[in-house]
All heavy atoms as TSV, in Angstrom:
chain	resi	resn	atom	element	x	y	z
A	1	MET	N	N	0.821	-1.188	0.000
A	1	MET	CA	C	0.000	0.000	0.000
A	1	MET	C	C	0.867	1.254	0.000
A	1	MET	O	O	0.530	2.229	-0.631
A	1	MET	CB	C	-0.926	-0.039	1.220
A	1	MET	CG	C	-1.907	1.080	1.259
A	1	MET	SD	S	-3.096	0.908	-0.054
A	1	MET	CE	C	-4.415	1.851	0.559
A	2	GLU	N	N	1.964	1.215	0.723
A	2	GLU	CA	C	2.844	2.373	0.804
A	2	GLU	C	C	3.348	2.773	-0.574
A	2	GLU	O	O	3.420	3.959	-0.893
A	2	GLU	CB	C	4.021	2.058	1.730
A	2	GLU	CG	C	4.520	3.254	2.478
A	2	GLU	CD	C	5.533	2.864	3.523
A	2	GLU	OE1	O	5.177	2.122	4.449
A	2	GLU	OE2	O	6.680	3.301	3.379
A	3	ASN	N	N	3.689	1.797	-1.421
A	3	ASN	CA	C	4.160	2.081	-2.765
A	3	ASN	C	C	3.082	2.800	-3.576
A	3	ASN	O	O	3.354	3.737	-4.291
A	3	ASN	CB	C	4.587	0.790	-3.459
A	3	ASN	CG	C	5.262	1.047	-4.783
A	3	ASN	OD1	O	5.923	2.064	-4.964
A	3	ASN	ND2	N	5.089	0.146	-5.717
A	4	PHE	N	N	1.834	2.357	-3.429
A	4	PHE	CA	C	0.716	2.988	-4.131
A	4	PHE	C	C	0.535	4.426	-3.668
A	4	PHE	O	O	0.353	5.338	-4.462
A	4	PHE	CB	C	-0.565	2.180	-3.896
A	4	PHE	CG	C	-1.795	2.844	-4.430
A	4	PHE	CD1	C	-2.049	2.862	-5.792
A	4	PHE	CD2	C	-2.691	3.459	-3.576
A	4	PHE	CE1	C	-3.177	3.484	-6.297
A	4	PHE	CE2	C	-3.827	4.074	-4.065
A	4	PHE	CZ	C	-4.063	4.091	-5.432
A	5	LEU	N	N	0.587	4.654	-2.363
A	5	LEU	CA	C	0.357	5.985	-1.814
A	5	LEU	C	C	1.492	6.949	-2.131
A	5	LEU	O	O	1.315	8.158	-2.062
A	5	LEU	CB	C	0.139	5.904	-0.302
A	5	LEU	CG	C	-1.160	5.226	0.122
A	5	LEU	CD1	C	-1.210	5.078	1.647
A	5	LEU	CD2	C	-2.376	5.983	-0.376
A	6	SER	N	N	2.653	6.430	-2.489
A	6	SER	CA	C	3.781	7.306	-2.805
A	6	SER	C	C	3.535	8.119	-4.076
A	6	SER	O	O	4.240	9.086	-4.340
A	6	SER	CB	C	5.068	6.487	-2.944
A	6	SER	OG	O	5.001	5.653	-4.092
A	7	HIS	N	N	2.511	7.768	-4.854
A	7	HIS	CA	C	2.165	8.522	-6.063
A	7	HIS	C	C	1.436	9.824	-5.738
A	7	HIS	O	O	1.216	10.651	-6.609
A	7	HIS	CB	C	1.292	7.675	-6.995
A	7	HIS	CG	C	1.975	6.450	-7.503
A	7	HIS	ND1	N	2.961	6.483	-8.472
A	7	HIS	CD2	C	1.840	5.151	-7.173
A	7	HIS	CE1	C	3.381	5.268	-8.721
A	7	HIS	NE2	N	2.718	4.428	-7.945
A	8	PHE	N	N	1.036	9.999	-4.486
A	8	PHE	CA	C	0.277	11.169	-4.063
A	8	PHE	C	C	1.098	12.013	-3.099
A	8	PHE	O	O	1.975	11.509	-2.421
A	8	PHE	CB	C	-1.031	10.738	-3.375
A	8	PHE	CG	C	-1.880	9.842	-4.228
A	8	PHE	CD1	C	-1.785	8.466	-4.111
A	8	PHE	CD2	C	-2.757	10.369	-5.160
A	8	PHE	CE1	C	-2.564	7.633	-4.897
A	8	PHE	CE2	C	-3.532	9.546	-5.953
A	8	PHE	CZ	C	-3.436	8.177	-5.820
A	9	GLU	N	N	0.801	13.288	-3.043
A	9	GLU	CA	C	1.477	14.173	-2.100
A	9	GLU	C	C	0.722	14.119	-0.775
A	9	GLU	O	O	-0.252	14.837	-0.571
A	9	GLU	CB	C	1.522	15.598	-2.640
A	9	GLU	CG	C	2.408	15.736	-3.862
A	9	GLU	CD	C	2.469	17.176	-4.363
A	9	GLU	OE1	O	2.220	18.101	-3.571
A	9	GLU	OE2	O	2.755	17.356	-5.539
A	10	ILE	N	N	1.170	13.245	0.116
A	10	ILE	CA	C	0.506	13.052	1.399
A	10	ILE	C	C	1.516	13.352	2.506
A	10	ILE	O	O	2.635	12.833	2.489
A	10	ILE	CB	C	-0.023	11.608	1.537
A	10	ILE	CG1	C	-1.023	11.297	0.419
A	10	ILE	CG2	C	-0.655	11.386	2.898
A	10	ILE	CD1	C	-1.508	9.868	0.396
A	11	GLU	N	N	1.097	14.173	3.452
A	11	GLU	CA	C	1.951	14.480	4.599
A	11	GLU	C	C	2.241	13.197	5.375
A	11	GLU	O	O	1.407	12.295	5.430
A	11	GLU	CB	C	1.258	15.493	5.522
A	11	GLU	CG	C	0.972	16.829	4.865
A	11	GLU	CD	C	2.212	17.669	4.676
A	11	GLU	OE1	O	3.167	17.518	5.475
A	11	GLU	OE2	O	2.231	18.463	3.716
A	12	LYS	N	N	3.411	13.125	5.995
A	12	LYS	CA	C	3.792	11.924	6.746
A	12	LYS	C	C	2.794	11.590	7.847
A	12	LYS	O	O	2.476	10.426	8.073
A	12	LYS	CB	C	5.195	12.082	7.329
A	12	LYS	CG	C	6.286	11.989	6.292
A	12	LYS	CD	C	7.651	11.960	6.906
A	12	LYS	CE	C	8.672	11.861	5.778
A	12	LYS	NZ	N	9.991	11.526	6.275
A	13	GLN	N	N	2.275	12.601	8.529
A	13	GLN	CA	C	1.312	12.334	9.610
A	13	GLN	C	C	0.013	11.763	9.050
A	13	GLN	O	O	-0.609	10.901	9.672
A	13	GLN	CB	C	1.032	13.606	10.416
A	13	GLN	CG	C	0.400	14.706	9.582
A	13	GLN	CD	C	0.472	16.059	10.245
A	13	GLN	OE1	O	1.390	16.325	11.017
A	13	GLN	NE2	N	-0.475	16.917	9.937
A	14	ASP	N	N	-0.391	12.213	7.859
A	14	ASP	CA	C	-1.593	11.673	7.234
A	14	ASP	C	C	-1.363	10.254	6.737
A	14	ASP	O	O	-2.239	9.404	6.836
A	14	ASP	CB	C	-2.062	12.567	6.082
A	14	ASP	CG	C	-2.509	13.935	6.558
A	14	ASP	OD1	O	-3.012	14.027	7.700
A	14	ASP	OD2	O	-2.363	14.913	5.811
A	15	LEU	N	N	-0.181	9.986	6.195
A	15	LEU	CA	C	0.171	8.641	5.748
A	15	LEU	C	C	0.149	7.666	6.918
A	15	LEU	O	O	-0.389	6.556	6.810
A	15	LEU	CB	C	1.545	8.648	5.078
A	15	LEU	CG	C	2.046	7.336	4.526
A	15	LEU	CD1	C	1.092	6.787	3.471
A	15	LEU	CD2	C	3.432	7.496	3.932
A	16	LYS	N	N	0.672	8.093	8.053
A	16	LYS	CA	C	0.661	7.250	9.247
A	16	LYS	C	C	-0.774	6.951	9.676
A	16	LYS	O	O	-1.109	5.822	10.021
A	16	LYS	CB	C	1.422	7.939	10.380
A	16	LYS	CG	C	1.501	7.123	11.632
A	16	LYS	CD	C	2.273	7.830	12.722
A	16	LYS	CE	C	2.278	6.973	13.972
A	16	LYS	NZ	N	2.816	7.646	15.117
A	17	LEU	N	N	-1.634	7.960	9.619
A	17	LEU	CA	C	-3.036	7.784	9.988
A	17	LEU	C	C	-3.730	6.791	9.058
A	17	LEU	O	O	-4.483	5.923	9.502
A	17	LEU	CB	C	-3.748	9.140	9.942
A	17	LEU	CG	C	-5.145	9.206	10.496
A	17	LEU	CD1	C	-5.144	8.907	11.989
A	17	LEU	CD2	C	-5.750	10.565	10.219
A	18	ILE	N	N	-3.450	6.881	7.761
A	18	ILE	CA	C	-4.015	5.948	6.787
A	18	ILE	C	C	-3.561	4.524	7.106
A	18	ILE	O	O	-4.367	3.592	7.135
A	18	ILE	CB	C	-3.617	6.328	5.346
A	18	ILE	CG1	C	-4.315	7.629	4.932
A	18	ILE	CG2	C	-3.953	5.204	4.366
A	18	ILE	CD1	C	-3.794	8.223	3.628
A	19	GLN	N	N	-2.275	4.359	7.347
A	19	GLN	CA	C	-1.736	3.028	7.620
A	19	GLN	C	C	-2.282	2.443	8.920
A	19	GLN	O	O	-2.516	1.242	9.016
A	19	GLN	CB	C	-0.209	3.078	7.649
A	19	GLN	CG	C	0.376	3.337	6.278
A	19	GLN	CD	C	1.869	3.595	6.314
A	19	GLN	OE1	O	2.407	4.013	7.325
A	19	GLN	NE2	N	2.521	3.370	5.186
A	20	GLU	N	N	-2.540	3.285	9.918
A	20	GLU	CA	C	-3.080	2.810	11.185
A	20	GLU	C	C	-4.525	2.343	11.054
A	20	GLU	O	O	-4.977	1.478	11.800
A	20	GLU	CB	C	-3.000	3.913	12.247
A	20	GLU	CG	C	-1.593	4.184	12.731
A	20	GLU	CD	C	-1.518	5.396	13.647
A	20	GLU	OE1	O	-2.544	6.088	13.849
A	20	GLU	OE2	O	-0.416	5.674	14.155
A	21	HIS	N	N	-5.258	2.914	10.112
A	21	HIS	CA	C	-6.682	2.598	9.969
A	21	HIS	C	C	-6.993	1.763	8.733
A	21	HIS	O	O	-8.151	1.539	8.407
A	21	HIS	CB	C	-7.499	3.892	9.951
A	21	HIS	CG	C	-7.481	4.590	11.271
A	21	HIS	ND1	N	-6.515	5.500	11.607
A	21	HIS	CD2	C	-8.281	4.474	12.346
A	21	HIS	CE1	C	-6.734	5.932	12.823
A	21	HIS	NE2	N	-7.804	5.323	13.299
A	22	LEU	N	N	-5.969	1.301	8.057
A	22	LEU	CA	C	-6.141	0.495	6.857
A	22	LEU	C	C	-6.834	-0.822	7.184
A	22	LEU	O	O	-6.505	-1.488	8.162
A	22	LEU	CB	C	-4.763	0.203	6.251
A	22	LEU	CG	C	-4.722	-0.687	5.023
A	22	LEU	CD1	C	-5.345	0.048	3.838
A	22	LEU	CD2	C	-3.288	-1.063	4.708
A	23	GLN	N	N	-7.814	-1.181	6.371
A	23	GLN	CA	C	-8.515	-2.454	6.532
A	23	GLN	C	C	-8.549	-3.162	5.187
A	23	GLN	O	O	-8.807	-2.539	4.169
A	23	GLN	CB	C	-9.961	-2.233	6.965
A	23	GLN	CG	C	-10.134	-1.588	8.301
A	23	GLN	CD	C	-11.612	-1.426	8.616
A	23	GLN	OE1	O	-12.391	-2.345	8.439
A	23	GLN	NE2	N	-11.979	-0.243	9.060
A	24	ILE	N	N	-8.277	-4.448	5.199
A	24	ILE	CA	C	-8.435	-5.259	3.998
A	24	ILE	C	C	-9.684	-6.092	4.207
A	24	ILE	O	O	-9.769	-6.858	5.174
A	24	ILE	CB	C	-7.206	-6.145	3.738
A	24	ILE	CG1	C	-5.986	-5.256	3.489
A	24	ILE	CG2	C	-7.464	-7.082	2.558
A	24	ILE	CD1	C	-4.697	-6.004	3.301
A	25	ILE	N	N	-10.665	-5.898	3.347
A	25	ILE	CA	C	-11.941	-6.602	3.497
A	25	ILE	C	C	-12.333	-7.258	2.181
A	25	ILE	O	O	-11.937	-6.806	1.106
A	25	ILE	CB	C	-13.065	-5.663	3.970
A	25	ILE	CG1	C	-13.280	-4.515	2.974
A	25	ILE	CG2	C	-12.782	-5.123	5.351
A	25	ILE	CD1	C	-14.484	-3.648	3.281
A	26	ASN	N	N	-13.082	-8.328	2.285
A	26	ASN	CA	C	-13.653	-8.986	1.110
A	26	ASN	C	C	-15.088	-8.491	0.958
A	26	ASN	O	O	-15.854	-8.493	1.919
A	26	ASN	CB	C	-13.670	-10.510	1.284
A	26	ASN	CG	C	-12.281	-11.096	1.231
A	26	ASN	OD1	O	-11.471	-10.710	0.407
A	26	ASN	ND2	N	-12.010	-12.024	2.121
A	27	ILE	N	N	-15.418	-8.088	-0.239
A	27	ILE	CA	C	-16.767	-7.623	-0.527
A	27	ILE	C	C	-17.360	-8.560	-1.559
A	27	ILE	O	O	-16.762	-8.804	-2.609
A	27	ILE	CB	C	-16.754	-6.167	-1.036
A	27	ILE	CG1	C	-16.216	-5.257	0.068
A	27	ILE	CG2	C	-18.141	-5.746	-1.472
A	27	ILE	CD1	C	-16.102	-3.813	-0.319
A	28	GLU	N	N	-18.523	-9.083	-1.240
A	28	GLU	CA	C	-19.199	-10.025	-2.133
A	28	GLU	C	C	-19.705	-9.331	-3.395
A	28	GLU	O	O	-19.983	-8.133	-3.390
A	28	GLU	CB	C	-20.377	-10.678	-1.412
A	28	GLU	CG	C	-19.975	-11.503	-0.198
A	28	GLU	CD	C	-19.113	-12.699	-0.546
A	28	GLU	OE1	O	-19.368	-13.349	-1.581
A	28	GLU	OE2	O	-18.170	-12.989	0.205
A	29	LYS	N	N	-19.843	-10.101	-4.453
A	29	LYS	CA	C	-20.381	-9.600	-5.707
A	29	LYS	C	C	-21.761	-8.993	-5.463
A	29	LYS	O	O	-22.531	-9.486	-4.646
A	29	LYS	CB	C	-20.489	-10.745	-6.722
A	29	LYS	CG	C	-20.962	-10.295	-8.075
A	29	LYS	CD	C	-20.994	-11.444	-9.049
A	29	LYS	CE	C	-21.506	-10.931	-10.393
A	29	LYS	NZ	N	-21.522	-11.973	-11.386
A	30	ASP	N	N	-22.052	-7.911	-6.168
A	30	ASP	CA	C	-23.324	-7.184	-6.092
A	30	ASP	C	C	-23.536	-6.467	-4.759
A	30	ASP	O	O	-24.652	-6.084	-4.427
A	30	ASP	CB	C	-24.516	-8.100	-6.385
A	30	ASP	CG	C	-24.473	-8.654	-7.801
A	30	ASP	OD1	O	-24.017	-7.925	-8.713
A	30	ASP	OD2	O	-24.873	-9.805	-8.006
A	31	PHE	N	N	-22.474	-6.262	-3.983
A	31	PHE	CA	C	-22.566	-5.488	-2.751
A	31	PHE	C	C	-22.946	-4.055	-3.092
A	31	PHE	O	O	-22.393	-3.455	-4.002
A	31	PHE	CB	C	-21.228	-5.504	-2.013
A	31	PHE	CG	C	-21.164	-4.583	-0.826
A	31	PHE	CD1	C	-21.735	-4.960	0.377
A	31	PHE	CD2	C	-20.544	-3.359	-0.913
A	31	PHE	CE1	C	-21.673	-4.127	1.481
A	31	PHE	CE2	C	-20.479	-2.517	0.182
A	31	PHE	CZ	C	-21.045	-2.894	1.381
A	32	LYS	N	N	-23.893	-3.499	-2.366
A	32	LYS	CA	C	-24.317	-2.126	-2.587
A	32	LYS	C	C	-23.955	-1.306	-1.358
A	32	LYS	O	O	-24.323	-1.624	-0.236
A	32	LYS	CB	C	-25.814	-2.074	-2.854
A	32	LYS	CG	C	-26.159	-2.720	-4.183
A	32	LYS	CD	C	-27.603	-2.508	-4.537
A	32	LYS	CE	C	-27.957	-2.968	-5.919
A	32	LYS	NZ	N	-27.592	-4.278	-6.311
A	33	VAL	N	N	-23.229	-0.228	-1.585
A	33	VAL	CA	C	-22.764	0.620	-0.500
A	33	VAL	C	C	-23.896	1.488	0.045
A	33	VAL	O	O	-23.973	1.746	1.226
A	33	VAL	CB	C	-21.585	1.516	-0.963
A	33	VAL	CG1	C	-21.197	2.494	0.113
A	33	VAL	CG2	C	-20.408	0.659	-1.368
A	34	ASN	N	N	-24.801	1.923	-0.800
A	34	ASN	CA	C	-25.867	2.858	-0.433
A	34	ASN	C	C	-25.248	4.143	0.098
A	34	ASN	O	O	-24.413	4.727	-0.560
A	34	ASN	CB	C	-26.857	2.236	0.544
A	34	ASN	CG	C	-27.597	1.058	-0.059
A	34	ASN	OD1	O	-27.863	1.049	-1.252
A	34	ASN	ND2	N	-27.906	0.078	0.750
A	35	ASP	N	N	-25.616	4.574	1.279
A	35	ASP	CA	C	-25.103	5.842	1.804
A	35	ASP	C	C	-23.933	5.671	2.767
A	35	ASP	O	O	-23.547	6.596	3.452
A	35	ASP	CB	C	-26.237	6.608	2.503
A	35	ASP	CG	C	-27.292	7.078	1.521
A	35	ASP	OD1	O	-26.945	7.336	0.358
A	35	ASP	OD2	O	-28.462	7.178	1.917
A	36	LYS	N	N	-23.382	4.478	2.840
A	36	LYS	CA	C	-22.257	4.226	3.733
A	36	LYS	C	C	-20.972	4.747	3.085
A	36	LYS	O	O	-20.779	4.625	1.890
A	36	LYS	CB	C	-22.107	2.735	4.009
A	36	LYS	CG	C	-23.304	2.129	4.689
A	36	LYS	CD	C	-23.147	0.623	4.789
A	36	LYS	CE	C	-24.439	0.009	5.270
A	36	LYS	NZ	N	-24.439	-1.433	5.127
A	37	CYS	N	N	-20.106	5.291	3.894
A	37	CYS	CA	C	-18.805	5.741	3.399
A	37	CYS	C	C	-17.764	4.706	3.812
A	37	CYS	O	O	-17.547	4.471	4.996
A	37	CYS	CB	C	-18.445	7.104	3.971
A	37	CYS	SG	S	-16.833	7.676	3.434
A	38	LEU	N	N	-17.141	4.090	2.836
A	38	LEU	CA	C	-16.113	3.090	3.138
A	38	LEU	C	C	-14.728	3.716	3.187
A	38	LEU	O	O	-13.751	3.037	3.443
A	38	LEU	CB	C	-16.138	1.977	2.082
A	38	LEU	CG	C	-17.410	1.139	2.028
A	38	LEU	CD1	C	-17.311	0.091	0.931
A	38	LEU	CD2	C	-17.685	0.471	3.358
A	39	GLY	N	N	-14.615	5.002	2.902
A	39	GLY	CA	C	-13.330	5.674	2.919
A	39	GLY	C	C	-12.586	5.447	1.613
A	39	GLY	O	O	-13.170	5.272	0.558
A	40	PHE	N	N	-11.275	5.441	1.699
A	40	PHE	CA	C	-10.399	5.257	0.544
A	40	PHE	C	C	-10.433	3.787	0.148
A	40	PHE	O	O	-10.253	2.915	0.991
A	40	PHE	CB	C	-8.981	5.682	0.923
A	40	PHE	CG	C	-7.995	5.596	-0.185
A	40	PHE	CD1	C	-7.923	6.573	-1.153
A	40	PHE	CD2	C	-7.125	4.523	-0.254
A	40	PHE	CE1	C	-6.997	6.488	-2.166
A	40	PHE	CE2	C	-6.208	4.430	-1.267
A	40	PHE	CZ	C	-6.139	5.422	-2.227
A	41	ILE	N	N	-10.651	3.514	-1.135
A	41	ILE	CA	C	-10.764	2.128	-1.595
A	41	ILE	C	C	-9.689	1.837	-2.639
A	41	ILE	O	O	-9.501	2.602	-3.574
A	41	ILE	CB	C	-12.147	1.867	-2.225
A	41	ILE	CG1	C	-13.246	2.077	-1.192
A	41	ILE	CG2	C	-12.215	0.474	-2.822
A	41	ILE	CD1	C	-14.636	1.995	-1.773
A	42	LYS	N	N	-8.991	0.738	-2.452
A	42	LYS	CA	C	-8.064	0.229	-3.456
A	42	LYS	C	C	-8.506	-1.191	-3.778
A	42	LYS	O	O	-8.572	-2.040	-2.887
A	42	LYS	CB	C	-6.621	0.221	-2.961
A	42	LYS	CG	C	-5.665	-0.314	-4.014
A	42	LYS	CD	C	-4.236	-0.362	-3.529
A	42	LYS	CE	C	-3.345	-0.930	-4.614
A	42	LYS	NZ	N	-2.011	-1.209	-4.129
A	43	ILE	N	N	-8.804	-1.443	-5.030
A	43	ILE	CA	C	-9.260	-2.758	-5.461
A	43	ILE	C	C	-8.039	-3.648	-5.675
A	43	ILE	O	O	-7.170	-3.337	-6.485
A	43	ILE	CB	C	-10.076	-2.668	-6.774
A	43	ILE	CG1	C	-11.191	-1.626	-6.669
A	43	ILE	CG2	C	-10.604	-4.034	-7.175
A	43	ILE	CD1	C	-12.198	-1.893	-5.601
A	44	LEU	N	N	-7.953	-4.748	-4.935
A	44	LEU	CA	C	-6.832	-5.678	-5.084
A	44	LEU	C	C	-7.142	-6.763	-6.109
A	44	LEU	O	O	-6.254	-7.254	-6.785
A	44	LEU	CB	C	-6.502	-6.325	-3.738
A	44	LEU	CG	C	-6.087	-5.362	-2.623
A	44	LEU	CD1	C	-5.885	-6.130	-1.325
A	44	LEU	CD2	C	-4.827	-4.612	-3.010
A	45	LYS	N	N	-8.418	-7.146	-6.205
A	45	LYS	CA	C	-8.825	-8.195	-7.127
A	45	LYS	C	C	-10.284	-7.963	-7.483
A	45	LYS	O	O	-11.107	-7.700	-6.608
A	45	LYS	CB	C	-8.659	-9.568	-6.467
A	45	LYS	CG	C	-9.016	-10.731	-7.344
A	45	LYS	CD	C	-8.794	-12.038	-6.607
A	45	LYS	CE	C	-9.228	-13.218	-7.467
A	45	LYS	NZ	N	-9.080	-14.476	-6.750
A	46	GLY	N	N	-10.606	-8.059	-8.748
A	46	GLY	CA	C	-11.988	-7.876	-9.177
A	46	GLY	C	C	-12.219	-6.521	-9.818
A	46	GLY	O	O	-11.282	-5.863	-10.252
A	47	GLU	N	N	-13.468	-6.102	-9.857
A	47	GLU	CA	C	-13.847	-4.861	-10.515
A	47	GLU	C	C	-14.820	-4.083	-9.639
A	47	GLU	O	O	-15.495	-4.645	-8.790
A	47	GLU	CB	C	-14.539	-5.149	-11.846
A	47	GLU	CG	C	-13.662	-5.868	-12.844
A	47	GLU	CD	C	-14.409	-6.200	-14.138
A	47	GLU	OE1	O	-15.651	-6.119	-14.157
A	47	GLU	OE2	O	-13.743	-6.536	-15.103
A	48	LEU	N	N	-14.891	-2.783	-9.897
A	48	LEU	CA	C	-15.808	-1.907	-9.191
A	48	LEU	C	C	-16.625	-1.128	-10.200
A	48	LEU	O	O	-16.078	-0.615	-11.182
A	48	LEU	CB	C	-15.028	-0.926	-8.310
A	48	LEU	CG	C	-15.850	0.196	-7.695
A	48	LEU	CD1	C	-16.574	-0.344	-6.468
A	48	LEU	CD2	C	-14.980	1.361	-7.336
A	49	ARG	N	N	-17.919	-1.061	-9.980
A	49	ARG	CA	C	-18.783	-0.205	-10.786
A	49	ARG	C	C	-19.464	0.753	-9.825
A	49	ARG	O	O	-20.141	0.334	-8.887
A	49	ARG	CB	C	-19.843	-1.021	-11.525
A	49	ARG	CG	C	-20.812	-0.146	-12.296
A	49	ARG	CD	C	-21.816	-0.989	-13.094
A	49	ARG	NE	N	-22.867	-0.140	-13.587
A	49	ARG	CZ	C	-24.122	-0.116	-13.119
A	49	ARG	NH1	N	-24.475	-0.937	-12.161
A	49	ARG	NH2	N	-24.999	0.708	-13.619
A	50	ALA	N	N	-19.261	2.032	-10.038
A	50	ALA	CA	C	-19.886	3.042	-9.188
A	50	ALA	C	C	-20.998	3.719	-9.971
A	50	ALA	O	O	-20.817	4.098	-11.134
A	50	ALA	CB	C	-18.849	4.069	-8.759
A	51	PHE	N	N	-22.154	3.852	-9.329
A	51	PHE	CA	C	-23.277	4.503	-10.001
A	51	PHE	C	C	-24.165	5.209	-8.983
A	51	PHE	O	O	-24.069	4.966	-7.780
A	51	PHE	CB	C	-24.104	3.482	-10.787
A	51	PHE	CG	C	-24.779	2.440	-9.946
A	51	PHE	CD1	C	-26.066	2.629	-9.474
A	51	PHE	CD2	C	-24.125	1.271	-9.611
A	51	PHE	CE1	C	-26.689	1.676	-8.686
A	51	PHE	CE2	C	-24.742	0.305	-8.822
A	51	PHE	CZ	C	-26.030	0.512	-8.363
A	52	ILE	N	N	-24.995	6.117	-9.488
A	52	ILE	CA	C	-25.996	6.777	-8.660
A	52	ILE	C	C	-27.359	6.482	-9.259
A	52	ILE	O	O	-27.464	6.122	-10.439
A	52	ILE	CB	C	-25.760	8.297	-8.566
A	52	ILE	CG1	C	-25.765	8.949	-9.956
A	52	ILE	CG2	C	-24.478	8.609	-7.829
A	52	ILE	CD1	C	-25.710	10.458	-9.937
A	53	LEU	N	N	-28.377	6.623	-8.441
A	53	LEU	CA	C	-29.749	6.435	-8.908
A	53	LEU	C	C	-30.410	7.797	-9.072
A	53	LEU	O	O	-30.302	8.660	-8.200
A	53	LEU	CB	C	-30.566	5.607	-7.918
A	53	LEU	CG	C	-30.245	4.127	-7.844
A	53	LEU	CD1	C	-31.062	3.468	-6.737
A	53	LEU	CD2	C	-30.518	3.448	-9.172
A	54	THR	N	N	-31.111	7.977	-10.179
A	54	THR	CA	C	-31.882	9.194	-10.390
A	54	THR	C	C	-33.175	9.091	-9.584
A	54	THR	O	O	-33.526	8.003	-9.121
A	54	THR	CB	C	-32.209	9.383	-11.882
A	54	THR	OG1	O	-33.060	8.309	-12.303
A	54	THR	CG2	C	-30.946	9.414	-12.735
A	55	PRO	N	N	-33.877	10.188	-9.409
A	55	PRO	CA	C	-35.149	10.141	-8.671
A	55	PRO	C	C	-36.166	9.144	-9.252
A	55	PRO	O	O	-36.993	8.615	-8.532
A	55	PRO	CB	C	-35.675	11.568	-8.771
A	55	PRO	CG	C	-34.441	12.396	-8.932
A	55	PRO	CD	C	-33.510	11.549	-9.752
A	56	ASN	N	N	-36.068	8.872	-10.558
A	56	ASN	CA	C	-36.987	7.896	-11.164
A	56	ASN	C	C	-36.347	6.509	-11.271
A	56	ASN	O	O	-36.761	5.694	-12.085
A	56	ASN	CB	C	-37.503	8.379	-12.518
A	56	ASN	CG	C	-36.389	8.636	-13.514
A	56	ASN	OD1	O	-35.222	8.608	-13.159
A	56	ASN	ND2	N	-36.742	8.892	-14.755
A	57	ALA	N	N	-35.334	6.232	-10.443
A	57	ALA	CA	C	-34.700	4.918	-10.276
A	57	ALA	C	C	-33.892	4.435	-11.477
A	57	ALA	O	O	-33.668	3.240	-11.623
A	57	ALA	CB	C	-35.724	3.873	-9.865
A	58	LYS	N	N	-33.411	5.343	-12.310
A	58	LYS	CA	C	-32.496	4.949	-13.388
A	58	LYS	C	C	-31.067	5.052	-12.867
A	58	LYS	O	O	-30.733	5.957	-12.112
A	58	LYS	CB	C	-32.678	5.849	-14.612
A	58	LYS	CG	C	-33.999	5.630	-15.310
A	58	LYS	CD	C	-34.051	6.415	-16.597
A	58	LYS	CE	C	-35.365	6.156	-17.285
A	58	LYS	NZ	N	-35.451	6.895	-18.546
A	59	GLU	N	N	-30.229	4.099	-13.287
A	59	GLU	CA	C	-28.820	4.096	-12.853
A	59	GLU	C	C	-27.970	4.935	-13.803
A	59	GLU	O	O	-28.081	4.802	-15.016
A	59	GLU	CB	C	-28.271	2.671	-12.836
A	59	GLU	CG	C	-28.908	1.782	-11.793
A	59	GLU	CD	C	-28.340	0.387	-11.789
A	59	GLU	OE1	O	-27.471	0.074	-12.627
A	59	GLU	OE2	O	-28.790	-0.415	-10.954
A	60	ILE	N	N	-27.125	5.782	-13.217
A	60	ILE	CA	C	-26.156	6.542	-14.000
A	60	ILE	C	C	-24.775	6.069	-13.541
A	60	ILE	O	O	-24.405	6.237	-12.379
A	60	ILE	CB	C	-26.294	8.056	-13.758
A	60	ILE	CG1	C	-27.677	8.529	-14.213
A	60	ILE	CG2	C	-25.186	8.809	-14.501
A	60	ILE	CD1	C	-27.950	9.990	-13.898
A	61	THR	N	N	-24.054	5.423	-14.444
A	61	THR	CA	C	-22.727	4.889	-14.115
A	61	THR	C	C	-21.727	6.027	-14.014
A	61	THR	O	O	-21.570	6.831	-14.920
A	61	THR	CB	C	-22.277	3.867	-15.175
A	61	THR	OG1	O	-23.214	2.783	-15.186
A	61	THR	CG2	C	-20.891	3.336	-14.886
A	62	LEU	N	N	-21.018	6.086	-12.873
A	62	LEU	CA	C	-19.967	7.078	-12.652
A	62	LEU	C	C	-18.602	6.516	-13.005
A	62	LEU	O	O	-17.725	7.223	-13.457
A	62	LEU	CB	C	-19.972	7.516	-11.192
A	62	LEU	CG	C	-21.281	8.078	-10.660
A	62	LEU	CD1	C	-21.182	8.309	-9.170
A	62	LEU	CD2	C	-21.643	9.357	-11.389
A	63	PHE	N	N	-18.430	5.223	-12.761
A	63	PHE	CA	C	-17.158	4.568	-13.037
A	63	PHE	C	C	-17.433	3.105	-13.334
A	63	PHE	O	O	-18.223	2.462	-12.664
A	63	PHE	CB	C	-16.207	4.663	-11.854
A	63	PHE	CG	C	-14.957	3.859	-12.055
A	63	PHE	CD1	C	-13.897	4.367	-12.790
A	63	PHE	CD2	C	-14.838	2.583	-11.543
A	63	PHE	CE1	C	-12.750	3.602	-13.000
A	63	PHE	CE2	C	-13.704	1.811	-11.758
A	63	PHE	CZ	C	-12.666	2.343	-12.487
A	64	SER	N	N	-16.754	2.590	-14.347
A	64	SER	CA	C	-16.834	1.179	-14.685
A	64	SER	C	C	-15.551	0.820	-15.411
A	64	SER	O	O	-15.029	1.620	-16.173
A	64	SER	CB	C	-18.050	0.932	-15.581
A	64	SER	OG	O	-18.160	-0.421	-15.899
A	65	PRO	N	N	-15.022	-0.377	-15.177
A	65	PRO	CA	C	-13.766	-0.751	-15.829
A	65	PRO	C	C	-13.897	-0.863	-17.338
A	65	PRO	O	O	-14.907	-0.979	-17.907
A	65	PRO	CB	C	-13.429	-2.105	-15.221
A	65	PRO	CG	C	-14.629	-2.571	-14.523
A	65	PRO	CD	C	-15.539	-1.410	-14.340
């Protein structure tokens, strides 16, 4: 993770905070985040599709591989 974060301009104290709170979790296929904030996400394996729902329930893709 440290190698990945070296691409960004992050203060040492902030980098330490990130490393102290880093979590590696498995997320099942079709997991929906809804209004939860998972923080900074790095995908180690698999794909991520980010989308929002319009008021009439249509999906607008924000990110897809």
